[in-house]
C-alpha positions as CSV (number, residue, x, y, z in Angstrom):
1,M,11.0,-12.5,-9.2
2,H,10.9,-9.2,-7.3
3,K,9.2,-6.2,-8.0
4,Q,9.7,-2.5,-6.7
5,A,7.7,0.3,-6.5
6,Q,7.8,3.7,-4.2
7,V,5.6,5.6,-1.9
8,A,5.9,8.8,0.0
9,G,4.5,11.4,2.2
10,V,2.1,9.8,4.2
11,T,2.0,7.7,7.7
12,L,2.4,4.1,6.4
13,S,-0.5,2.8,8.8
14,R,-2.7,5.5,7.3
15,G,-1.9,4.8,4.0
16,L,-3.1,1.2,4.0
17,D,-6.1,-0.2,4.2
18,Q,-7.7,-1.7,7.3
19,R,-7.8,-5.1,5.9
20,L,-4.1,-5.4,5.7
21,T,-1.8,-5.7,8.6
22,L,1.3,-3.7,8.6
23,L,4.1,-4.9,10.9
24,Q,7.4,-3.0,11.7
25,N,11.1,-4.0,11.6
26,T,10.5,-7.8,10.8
27,E,10.9,-9.9,7.5
28,A,8.8,-10.4,4.6
29,R,7.9,-14.0,3.5
30,G,9.1,-15.1,0.0
31,Y,9.5,-18.2,-2.0
32,Y,10.8,-21.2,-0.1
33,E,12.7,-20.0,3.0
34,N,13.7,-16.5,1.0
35,K,13.0,-13.6,3.5
36,T,13.5,-9.8,3.0
37,K,14.0,-7.5,5.7
38,G,11.6,-4.4,6.0
39,D,11.4,-1.4,8.0
40,Y,7.6,-2.4,7.6
41,V,6.0,-5.2,6.1
42,V,2.5,-5.6,4.7
43,Q,1.4,-9.2,5.8
44,L,-0.7,-11.0,3.1
45,K,-3.0,-13.5,3.4
46,G,-1.1,-15.8,1.1
47,P,2.5,-17.4,1.4
48,Y,4.4,-13.9,0.6
49,D,4.6,-10.5,1.9
50,I,5.6,-7.1,0.7
51,A,8.6,-5.3,2.5
52,L,8.8,-1.4,2.5
53,N,12.2,-0.1,3.2
54,K,12.9,3.7,3.5
55,Q,15.3,5.1,0.7
56,A,17.5,7.9,0.8
57,D,15.0,10.3,-0.7
58,G,12.5,9.8,2.0
59,T,10.3,7.4,0.0
60,F,9.7,3.8,0.9
61,G,10.6,1.1,-2.0
62,L,8.1,-1.9,-2.2
63,T,9.7,-5.3,-2.6
64,A,8.0,-8.7,-3.0
65,D,8.5,-12.0,-4.4
66,L,6.0,-12.4,-7.4
67,W,6.6,-15.9,-7.8
68,Q,3.2,-17.5,-9.3
69,G,1.3,-14.3,-8.6
70,H,0.6,-14.6,-5.1
71,V,1.1,-11.2,-4.4
72,E,-0.8,-9.9,-7.4
73,K,-3.7,-11.9,-6.4
74,E,-4.1,-9.7,-3.4
75,V,-2.8,-6.4,-4.3
76,G,-2.9,-6.4,-8.0
77,K,-0.4,-6.3,-10.9
78,G,2.7,-4.0,-10.0
79,Y,0.9,-3.5,-6.7
80,G,-1.9,-1.5,-8.1
81,K,-4.6,-1.8,-5.7
82,L,-2.2,-1.3,-2.6
83,L,-0.9,2.0,-4.3
84,Q,-4.4,2.8,-5.4
85,L,-5.3,2.6,-1.5
86,Y,-2.3,4.6,-0.4
87,G,-3.2,7.6,-2.9
88,V,-7.0,7.4,-2.0
89,H,-5.8,7.8,1.9
90,K,-3.0,10.6,0.8
91,A,-5.8,12.6,-1.1
92,A,-8.1,12.4,1.9
93,I,-5.7,13.5,4.4
94,E,-4.9,16.4,2.3
95,A,-8.2,17.1,1.5
96,R,-9.3,17.0,5.3
97,K,-6.2,19.5,6.1
98,K,-7.9,21.8,3.8
99,G,-11.1,21.6,5.6
100,L,-13.1,19.5,2.8
101,S,-15.3,16.6,3.8
102,V,-14.3,13.1,1.9
103,L,-16.7,10.4,0.6
104,R,-15.1,7.3,-0.7
105,R,-17.2,5.3,-3.0
106,H,-16.3,2.0,-4.5
107,Q,-17.0,1.2,-8.1
108,Q,-18.0,-1.7,-9.9
109,N,-14.7,-1.9,-11.9
110,G,-12.7,-1.9,-8.7
111,S,-11.8,1.7,-8.8
112,I,-12.3,4.3,-5.9
113,K,-14.0,7.4,-6.5
114,L,-13.5,10.3,-4.0
115,V,-16.0,13.1,-3.6
116,L,-15.0,16.1,-1.9
117,I,-17.3,18.4,-0.2
118,G,-16.8,21.9,0.8
119,V,-18.2,25.3,1.5
120,S,-17.1,28.1,-0.8
């Protein structure tokens, strides 16, 4: 089973957490010997990876083999943790462009809270 999502607007290497490995122009691992070509591939610790391919509208589509929940264990249901990290990095980049300082705080429920500090 494959699941797709999209991301846009930030350099991929900046939009991913440092604990994740991002490879360029390679194949994502799937069930048995299935492989999916990716402009970028998020290499996961488990047996499967996530392929990111640029779409016509400039976004990147995410595709992974979700068999037995291997991908979900690492990046959450529907890529939730991965998309959250992407959003956090994108928001931090935009805030810094506006001259704000950014503090990142991990919450007990797994969410990430950004605190923006600036001079008015």
